[in-house]
PLY file of the C-alpha trace (Angstrom):
ply
format ascii 1.0
element vertex 219
property float x
property float y
property float z
element edge 218
property int vertex1
property int vertex2
end_header
-42.18 -59.51 -2.31
-42.05 -57.99 -5.71
-42.79 -54.54 -4.46
-39.82 -54.93 -2.02
-37.55 -56.03 -4.79
-38.62 -53.08 -6.84
-37.32 -50.64 -4.23
-33.96 -52.33 -3.98
-32.29 -50.58 -6.92
-33.38 -47.19 -5.58
-31.95 -47.88 -2.14
-28.68 -49.24 -3.65
-28.44 -46.08 -5.86
-28.82 -43.79 -2.73
-26.24 -45.72 -0.78
-23.82 -45.51 -3.67
-24.35 -41.62 -3.94
-23.92 -41.13 -0.09
-20.79 -43.26 -0.13
-19.34 -41.47 -3.14
-19.94 -38.11 -1.46
-18.28 -39.21 1.68
-15.14 -40.39 -0.11
-14.99 -37.09 -2.06
-15.23 -35.10 1.17
-12.43 -37.28 2.72
-10.28 -36.71 -0.35
-10.56 -32.86 -0.07
-9.83 -33.03 3.74
-6.67 -35.10 3.20
-5.44 -32.74 0.45
-6.06 -29.73 2.90
-3.98 -31.35 5.63
-1.13 -32.07 3.26
-0.89 -28.50 1.82
-0.98 -26.97 5.27
2.35 -28.52 6.30
4.51 -25.52 5.82
7.18 -24.99 8.62
7.22 -21.47 9.75
6.31 -18.15 8.13
6.96 -17.74 4.39
9.62 -15.35 3.21
10.06 -14.08 -0.37
12.89 -15.97 -1.95
13.25 -18.33 1.08
10.17 -20.53 0.92
10.37 -24.22 0.29
7.42 -26.52 -0.17
6.72 -29.37 2.11
8.09 -32.61 0.69
4.59 -34.01 0.09
3.14 -30.83 -1.46
2.31 -31.77 -5.06
3.36 -29.37 -7.82
5.81 -27.23 -5.77
9.53 -27.41 -6.25
12.46 -25.52 -4.87
12.56 -21.82 -3.89
9.89 -19.29 -4.57
10.96 -16.51 -6.93
11.12 -13.08 -5.44
8.36 -10.69 -6.34
9.68 -8.09 -8.78
8.51 -4.54 -8.46
5.72 -5.35 -5.88
5.59 -3.40 -2.59
8.90 -1.61 -3.30
8.93 1.78 -1.68
9.09 4.82 -3.96
11.13 7.92 -3.29
8.37 9.40 -1.10
8.59 6.66 1.51
11.58 7.07 3.95
14.09 4.32 3.61
17.53 3.59 4.85
20.23 5.01 7.05
20.38 8.88 7.00
24.08 8.77 7.72
24.79 6.19 4.92
27.52 4.79 6.91
28.24 1.17 7.68
29.64 2.10 11.15
26.45 3.83 12.17
25.24 2.82 15.68
21.93 3.38 17.63
22.65 5.27 20.71
19.08 5.69 21.90
15.98 3.71 20.86
12.47 4.68 20.01
10.04 5.85 22.77
12.52 5.52 25.61
14.56 8.14 27.63
14.22 11.48 25.97
12.11 10.04 23.22
9.18 9.33 25.48
6.25 9.76 24.90
6.64 8.27 21.41
3.61 10.03 20.11
5.41 13.49 20.72
9.17 12.87 20.86
9.51 9.48 19.14
12.80 9.21 17.31
16.04 7.25 17.30
19.60 8.64 17.98
22.29 7.71 15.57
26.02 8.34 15.64
29.16 6.82 14.31
31.66 4.31 15.70
34.84 5.95 14.55
37.38 3.55 16.33
35.80 0.16 15.54
34.95 -0.74 19.23
31.22 -1.14 18.43
30.15 2.04 20.33
29.61 5.66 19.16
32.44 8.15 19.80
32.44 11.92 19.40
35.55 12.07 17.26
33.92 9.79 14.65
30.55 11.64 14.79
31.34 15.31 14.58
30.42 16.93 11.20
29.67 13.72 9.52
27.21 14.14 6.60
23.42 13.52 6.94
21.33 12.64 3.95
17.57 12.80 3.19
15.84 9.42 3.36
13.11 10.36 0.93
11.91 13.06 -1.49
10.32 16.31 -0.17
10.49 20.01 0.49
13.00 21.21 3.15
12.16 23.46 6.16
15.15 24.45 8.31
15.13 26.00 11.77
18.25 27.25 13.41
18.95 27.24 17.09
15.53 25.79 18.06
14.64 24.29 21.45
15.21 21.35 22.19
16.18 20.25 18.60
18.97 22.82 17.90
19.55 23.17 14.18
16.69 21.17 12.72
15.42 20.11 9.19
12.07 18.78 8.16
11.84 17.02 4.85
8.09 16.79 3.92
5.99 15.44 1.16
2.22 14.51 0.85
2.63 11.24 2.90
5.74 11.44 5.04
7.99 13.85 6.81
11.27 13.11 8.52
13.11 15.33 11.11
16.85 15.69 11.58
17.88 17.36 14.82
21.04 18.61 16.65
22.79 19.35 13.36
26.01 21.30 13.26
25.12 23.02 10.08
22.81 22.85 7.11
23.67 21.95 3.53
20.17 22.91 2.13
17.88 25.92 2.44
14.19 26.50 3.08
11.90 25.46 0.18
14.47 23.34 -1.59
13.37 20.11 -3.10
15.52 17.07 -2.28
15.52 13.44 -3.30
16.51 10.39 -1.29
20.34 10.36 -0.85
20.80 14.15 -1.11
23.09 15.81 1.41
21.17 18.07 3.85
23.39 18.70 6.82
26.06 17.60 9.16
26.03 15.84 12.69
26.38 18.22 15.61
25.27 18.67 19.17
23.08 21.85 18.97
20.10 22.34 21.24
19.56 20.01 24.12
22.19 17.36 23.36
24.81 15.70 25.36
27.14 14.94 22.43
27.22 14.79 18.65
24.53 12.64 17.19
21.43 12.69 14.83
18.04 12.65 16.32
15.89 11.15 13.45
12.18 11.11 13.32
9.58 9.64 10.93
5.95 10.88 10.73
3.15 9.60 8.53
0.08 11.64 7.45
-3.14 10.10 8.51
-6.02 12.26 7.27
-5.25 15.81 8.44
-2.88 14.74 11.26
0.77 13.72 11.37
1.46 10.58 13.43
4.85 9.68 14.84
6.11 6.12 13.91
9.19 4.11 14.60
12.10 4.73 12.25
13.29 1.19 12.85
10.33 0.15 10.61
12.03 1.91 7.77
15.34 0.03 7.71
17.02 2.91 9.50
20.33 1.00 9.89
20.49 -0.16 6.25
23.10 1.42 4.06
21.70 1.94 0.62
23.92 1.67 -2.49
0 1
1 2
2 3
3 4
4 5
5 6
6 7
7 8
8 9
9 10
10 11
11 12
12 13
13 14
14 15
15 16
16 17
17 18
18 19
19 20
20 21
21 22
22 23
23 24
24 25
25 26
26 27
27 28
28 29
29 30
30 31
31 32
32 33
33 34
34 35
35 36
36 37
37 38
38 39
39 40
40 41
41 42
42 43
43 44
44 45
45 46
46 47
47 48
48 49
49 50
50 51
51 52
52 53
53 54
54 55
55 56
56 57
57 58
58 59
59 60
60 61
61 62
62 63
63 64
64 65
65 66
66 67
67 68
68 69
69 70
70 71
71 72
72 73
73 74
74 75
75 76
76 77
77 78
78 79
79 80
80 81
81 82
82 83
83 84
84 85
85 86
86 87
87 88
88 89
89 90
90 91
91 92
92 93
93 94
94 95
95 96
96 97
97 98
98 99
99 100
100 101
101 102
102 103
103 104
104 105
105 106
106 107
107 108
108 109
109 110
110 111
111 112
112 113
113 114
114 115
115 116
116 117
117 118
118 119
119 120
120 121
121 122
122 123
123 124
124 125
125 126
126 127
127 128
128 129
129 130
130 131
131 132
132 133
133 134
134 135
135 136
136 137
137 138
138 139
139 140
140 141
141 142
142 143
143 144
144 145
145 146
146 147
147 148
148 149
149 150
150 151
151 152
152 153
153 154
154 155
155 156
156 157
157 158
158 159
159 160
160 161
161 162
162 163
163 164
164 165
165 166
166 167
167 168
168 169
169 170
170 171
171 172
172 173
173 174
174 175
175 176
176 177
177 178
178 179
179 180
180 181
181 182
182 183
183 184
184 185
185 186
186 187
187 188
188 189
189 190
190 191
191 192
192 193
193 194
194 195
195 196
196 197
197 198
198 199
199 200
200 201
201 202
202 203
203 204
204 205
205 206
206 207
207 208
208 209
209 210
210 211
211 212
212 213
213 214
214 215
215 216
216 217
217 218
């Protein structure tokens, strides 16, 4: 009897430890559920905490200077015009297959009806979307008057130009005037055929210009 009573404190201590561990695990599980209660994906500057998430209040501050593209990365609308419209998308029609001919076609809506028109597009200026060195080719097939702007990471192509505003070997920056919309080469009307390529190892890979905010007008 005495030996049995001697074991009781040890048993009670073990039960207390097991019970405490179980409660601690449950506490962690409960907090995990509460903190996973976000509704939808998070967006910088537009993320609100779940009402029961402790320590989080209001909107998240935008990240300053993180992930912002430098001058080498293509960005924005090469026409720099709010009335620019997309007349042919990436990887369809004459832009297929995308790995070879991937581009988007851009023109201007000159009369405000929401569609491109020749009168509003002819000879409108075209601007470099990133820094690089210029290579011009006149009267090429099928691109007509064509410009490459190339740096170590990216190159962009501008086709069917009416004329050039730059010359071979010229260094340009984002926003520099490089040419004017035309319909040279294999083209049914005045527009800009715009391509973006990314260097991967020793190869250039064609990518979708829409991933580079091609319709965004930069200041």
